[in-house]
Structures are given as C-alpha cells and as structure tokens.
N, C-alpha and C positions, 0 to 999 in steps of 0.2 A: 682701728681693728677691723679686719675683714669680716663680712657677714658669713652666714652659714654656707658651707661648701665652696667658699671663695667666689661667690657669685655677685657679691656687692661691688660697688665701685672702689677702685684702689685709692688710697690716700695720697698717692704721689702721681706724678706725671707718667702716663703710659704712652707707648708707641715707640717708633724708631726715631732716634735723634742723636746728635753728637754735640756736646757742649765743651767749650775750651775756656780756660782762664789763665791769664799771665800771672805768674808768681815771681815777685821780685827776687833777683839774684838766684833764681832756680830754673825758670823757664816756663814752659806751658804745661798746664794740667788738662788733660782730656778726660771727659766723662761720657760714657756710652753705656746704655742699658744692655744687660745680658739677655739674649733672645729667650723668650719663655717657651717651655715645652708645649706640645699639643696634648690636650686642648688648653688654651689659655683662658683667662676669665671671661673675655668677650665671647669666645666660642662656646664655652660652657653655658652661658646665658642663652645663646641662640639655640643650642641643642635642647636645653630644658624647655624653651618655648615650643619647639617642634614636638617634643614628647607630650607636653600638655595638650597641644592642639590635636595631635593624633589620638590621644586617649579620649578626647571629647568627640571628635568628628567620626572616627572609624565606627563605633557602635551605632551612631545615628545614621551614618551612610549605609551600613549593612542592613539595618531595619528598613530604611527607605527603599533600598534596591530589592529587598525581599518582597516588600509590598507591591513594587512595580513589576517585578518579574513573574510573580505568581499568576496574575491574569494572563500574561503573555504565554506562559507555559501552558495554561489551560486552553488558550487559542490554538496552540500548536497541536496539543493532544486531540482537541475537537476536530481540527481539520484532518488530521491523520485518521481519526475514527470515521469521519464522514466519507473519506476515500475507501475505507474498508467496508463500511456498512451504511448505505444511504438512509436507513431507518434509525440511525443512532439518535439518542435523546438530545433534546435541545440544550444548548450551552447555558449554564447558570449565569445570571447577570450579577456581577459583583466587581468590586474594584473602583478606581477613580471614575469620574464622570465620563472622561474620554474613552476609557476602556469599556464602560457600560454601554455607551452609544455604539462602539464597534461591535460589541457582543450582540446587541439588538439587531444591527445590520446583518451580522453573520447568521443569526437565527432566521431572519426574514429570507435571506438567500437560501438557506437550507429548506425552509418550508416551500418556497416557490419551486425549487428543483424537484422536491418530492411530489408536489402537485402536478408539475409538468410531466414527470415520468408516469405518474398514476393516470393522468388524463389520456396520455397517448396509449398506454397499455390498455386501458378500458375501451378506447375507441377501436383499437385493432381487434380486441376480443369481440366487441359488438358487431363489427363488420363481418368478421369470420362467422359468427353465429348466424347472422342474417343470410349469409350465402348458402346455408344449408337448405333453405326453403326452395330457391330456384333449382338447386341440384336435385332435390327430391322430385320436383316436377319434371325435370329432364329425364330422370330415371324412369318415371312412368311413361313418358312419351316415347322413350327409346324402345319400349316393348312393341310399338306399332310399326317399327321400321323393318326392312328386310334383314334376314339372319346374317348375311355376309357383312353387314355394317354394324349390327348390334353389338357384337363382342368387342370390337375396337372402341366403340363409343362408351360401352360400360366400363372398360378398363380406364378410359380417360376420366370418367366420372368418379370411379373409385380412387384414382390418384388424387383428384381434387379434394375428395372427402378426407383422405389421409392428411393432406396438407392443412385443411381446415382444422382437423382434430389436433394436429401438432401445434398450430397457432393457438387454439383454445387452451391446450395444456400449458403452453408457455405463458399465456396471459394469466391463467389461474395461478401458476407458481410465482409469477412476478408480482401479482397484486396481493398475494398472501404468502410472503416469504416466511420460511421457517425460522425458528429461534436460533440464535448463534450460541455456540458453546465452545469452550476450550477443550480440545481433545488432541490425541496423538494421531497425526495423519497416517502414520504407518498402519494403524489398526484398520482404517478405511481401505487403504490400498490392498492390504492382505485379504480383507473380506471380499472385495471386488474380484480379486484374482481367484480365490477359492470358489466363489459362486460360478465364475466362468469355467473353471476346470470341472466343476461338478456336472455341468450340462454338456461336457465333452469338447469344449473349445481348447485349442492349442495355445495355452497361456502359461508363461513362466515368470516367476518373480526372481529377478537376478540380484536384488539388493534392496534393503529397506532400513533407512536410518530413522531414529526417533526425531520427530518434528512436531512441536506443539503449535497448533494453529487455532484460530477462532473462526469457526465456519458453521454454516447450516449443513448438518450431516447428510440430510436427504438430498439437497441440491448438489453437494460435492460428490456424493455417491453416483448421482446421475451423470455428472461430468466424466468421472473416471470410467463408469460403465460404458458410456457412449464411445469414448475414445478406444477402449479395449475392443468393443464390438466392431468399430470401423477397422481397426488393425487386423482383426481376424477375417473380416468380410473381404477386404481389398488386398491384404498382404499375406493371408494364409496363417499367420500366427502373430502372437503379441508377446513381447518381452518387456517387463515392467521393472522400473528402477526408481527408488525414492532416495533423495539426498538433500542436503542443505547447502545453500550457496549464499554466504554472508547473512543477510537478514531475510532470506527467502527459503521456503520449502519448494523443492522442484520434483515433480513426478514426470518421468519420461516413459512413453509407450512407443516401442519400436516395432517395425514389421519387416517382412521380407518381400514386400510388393514392388511394383515397378516405380513407385514414387510419383511425383508430380513435376511438371516444368516449373521453372522459377516464377514465371508470370502467373501461375495458378495458385501459388502458396497463400496469397491473401484473398484471392477471389473466391475460394471455396468457403470462406467465412461469411459471404453474403447470403442472406436468407433466400432459400429455394434455389440456390445455384448449385448445379452439379457439373463436374468436369466432363469433358467429352468422353473420356474413357469410362467414367462411371455411368453415363447415359448409354453408352454402347454395350455395356455389360448387362447381364440379366439380373443384377443385384437390385433389390427394391430399395427405395429411399425417397425422401422428400426434399433433401437439400437443406434441411433446417437444423440438423443435429449439431454441426460445428458452430453455427451461429448461436445456438442455445448454450453450448459449452462455454464459448467466449463471453457471452452475456453474464452467465452465472459467475465465472471466474472474476470478471471485472467488477461485478457487484461486491466481491470480497476483497477488492483492492489488488487483485492479481491479473493474470492474463493467460491466454492459450496461444501458442505459436506452433507452426510446422517448420521443420527444417530437414534437409537431406542427410540421411545417415549413410554408413558404410555399406549396408545391405538393403536399404529401403528408406522408408519415411519415419521420422521421429516426431511425435506429438508431445509437446512440452507444456505442462501445467505449472505455473509459478504462482505461489501464494505467499503473502507476508507472514512471517512468524508472529505468534501471539506476543503482546506487550510483555516485556520482561524475559522472553525466551532468548537464550544465547545460542547462536549457531556454532556448530562444531568446526 
C-alpha cells in the first residue's frame, strides 16, 4: 500500500522498461508500463523536499539579510547626510564586528574632515583679524602724505578693510553654522524677493513651486539675497524662478546684463576675483560674494552655477530635497 500522498516507494518496479515472454502456441506477450502523469511519485518527493527546504531557509535568510542590510543602509544615509551637513551627528556603532569597524573608521574620517575645515577656517579668520592692525597704522600714516596721494591711498585701505570684514564674516558664519530645519524653500525665495522690492529694486518672481529642503535658513537667505543683489547691480533687474528637478530644488536668478565670457563663468567664484568688466565699472565689491554663496550651497550638499541665458546671465542654486520629499 502506498504511503500518504503517494510519496512512499512503489511496491512494484518503476521506470521505463519493456518485458516480453513467449507463450506456447500463442506467441509473444509484451509488458510495458503506462507513462505516469506529471508529477509522478518521484517528482512529488523532490517537490516536497524543495518546499520543506524553502520553508526553513527563506525566513532564516530574510532575517539574516535584514540584519546585514540595516547597517549598510545606515552607512548610506550617514554618507548622504555628511554631504548635506558636515556637522551631522556621528554614526552609531552597531551591527556585526566588520560593520562596527567600518563605522568606527567612517566616524574618524568625519571627525578629521570637520577638524581640518575648522582649523583652516580659524586660521583664515585669525590672519584676517591680525591684518587690521597694520591697516590701522597705514591709515594714520597716510594722514601725513600730500593731499593728491592721500585720497587714492585711503580708498585702497578702505577696500582692503572691506575684504577683511567679508572674510571675518565668512569665517564666523562657517565656524558657527546655523541649525538646519526642514522648510519650504519657496517661502525663503518669496521673502527675499519681497524685501528687494520693498527697497525699490527691480525684482520679479516668475514662478515658485513647493520644495521641501533641510537648510540653515539664515545662510540660505544670504545666498539668495547676494545673487539677487548681483543681478540687479550688474544686470539692471532680477527675475526669480523656483522649481524642482528630480531630487533637487532649483532657484534661478536671471538678469538683463551683458553676461560673462565662457572662460569667466568659473573664475568669478574664486575668492576676491572680479571680472574685468566689474573692475572697470563704478560698482563696489570685494569679489567674495559668489565664493561665499557657493561655499554655503555646497555645505548643504548643493551648488551654485552660472550659465548664459537668452537675455543675460542666469545664476542657478541647486539644493537636494529633504529626505522623504518627492519631486513633482
């Protein structure tokens, strides 16, 4: 008798065969088994073993993969957060020993990067602060030179003092970054445009989409304000537009100015560099504004670029959307 579900061994011979027997005065009798339907007994046994093995291995494999993937997902999130915010908290040490060692190395790297940036920022701030003393002495000594030379030399000293003040302000903001918060970037853009219009500047908001970002509101307001001010100063007017592009929020500030040659598009982001047209104009500036804007944007995981527009120059600020935000 076959066992339950027909999975036990058959009591007779199985397989493909042909048997013949000679019967006297009759001829030959041929015996051949009838082909079994799918699945046969052997196939059912194999399928059952596969099902039992899957029922045991799949839950164990799922738990093991979850335990292995969770720290790796934490690594990815920590790396992304470090790119957006260099002051992000240290990664928690958890998981297998190998993952723990990797997390410890990642934390050391983050601490060294933070110390490197802080040391360089503090050094630049200290040098800039110390330069004020010789400039003060120069200002006093200039009073004793002839009048035809005094005015030009005083203008040079005032320009140097403006540069030093800009560097000190940048160093202070970099060493004491504001707290990050999730907010709608459109509210910042609209506020910057309204403030510029309030003081009589020719600024227009052409479009503003909702875009959730995690930023330092004061620093980002400074970026947008500087770019709007540059557009009005060198291009006559500013047209502002905010939209989302995949996983980024993009703010564009366009002007009607003469623009810049292609070779100047990146050079103007160098600290204290001013293009020949800007130096030839009577517009005041230290050449540090665009460098500060790019530094703040990159500290948020974004960037600032210049490109040629149909009627002038376009300054584009690109910031990553906040975690969990879906772009339109």
